C-alpha positions in Angstrom: -20.6 3.7 -5.0 -22.2 0.2 -4.8 -20.7 -0.1 -1.4 -23.1 2.5 0.0 -26.0 2.7 -2.6 -28.0 0.8 -5.1 -27.3 2.5 -8.4 -29.9 2.3 -11.1 -29.8 3.8 -14.6 -32.8 6.0 -15.4 -33.7 9.1 -17.3 -34.4 12.4 -15.6 -34.7 15.9 -16.9 -31.2 17.0 -17.6 -29.4 19.5 -15.5 -25.8 20.7 -15.8 -24.4 22.3 -12.7 -21.4 24.6 -12.4 -19.7 26.1 -9.5 -16.9 28.6 -9.8 -16.7 27.7 -13.5 -16.3 24.0 -12.8 -18.7 21.4 -14.0 -20.2 19.3 -11.3 -21.8 15.9 -11.0 -23.9 15.6 -7.9 -24.7 12.3 -6.1 -27.1 12.7 -3.3 -28.7 10.3 -0.8 -31.2 10.2 1.9 -30.0 8.1 4.8 -33.5 7.9 6.3 -33.4 6.5 9.8 -29.9 5.2 9.5 -26.9 6.3 11.6 -25.6 9.5 10.0 -22.1 9.1 11.3 -21.9 5.5 9.8 -23.2 6.8 6.5 -20.5 9.5 6.5 -17.8 6.9 7.1 -19.1 4.7 4.3 -19.1 7.6 1.9 -15.5 8.3 2.8 -14.6 4.6 2.4 -16.3 4.4 -1.0 -14.4 7.4 -2.3 -11.1 6.1 -1.0 -11.8 2.7 -2.6 -12.5 4.3 -6.0 -8.9 5.4 -6.0 -7.3 8.5 -7.3 -9.4 10.7 -9.5 -8.2 11.4 -13.0 -6.2 14.6 -13.6 -8.4 17.6 -13.4 -11.1 15.8 -11.4 -11.8 16.4 -7.8 -14.2 15.0 -5.2 -15.9 16.9 -2.5 -18.3 15.7 0.2 -20.6 18.6 0.9 -23.8 19.3 2.8 -24.5 17.9 6.3 -21.7 15.5 6.3 -19.1 18.2 5.7 -20.7 20.5 8.3 -20.9 17.8 11.0 -17.2 16.8 10.4 -16.1 20.4 10.9 -18.1 20.6 14.1 -16.7 17.4 15.5 -13.2 18.4 14.5 -13.5 21.7 16.4 -15.0 19.9 19.4 -12.3 17.3 19.3 -9.5 19.9 19.2 -11.0 21.6 22.3 -11.4 18.4 24.2 -8.2 16.9 23.0 -9.8 13.7 21.7 -10.0 14.6 17.9 -12.6 11.9 17.4 -15.8 12.3 15.6 -17.3 11.6 12.2 
């Protein structure tokens, strides 16, 4: 995570999230005026660098990154380039 963010410990009101019966930890970020595609690649790189998740733990990138990747993959298949985020 330190590859793409400054992580600081702090206290916040507690919130436990569940989706489809699974507990979730959510990490979110605001990329501000930075290049969104570059941020998406850095997120993927940081997840890969973290290594394989423990048994029973999965990672998912959701939100705008996920939606844009799907769009670029569809456009790439149609154009034959397959390039994108």
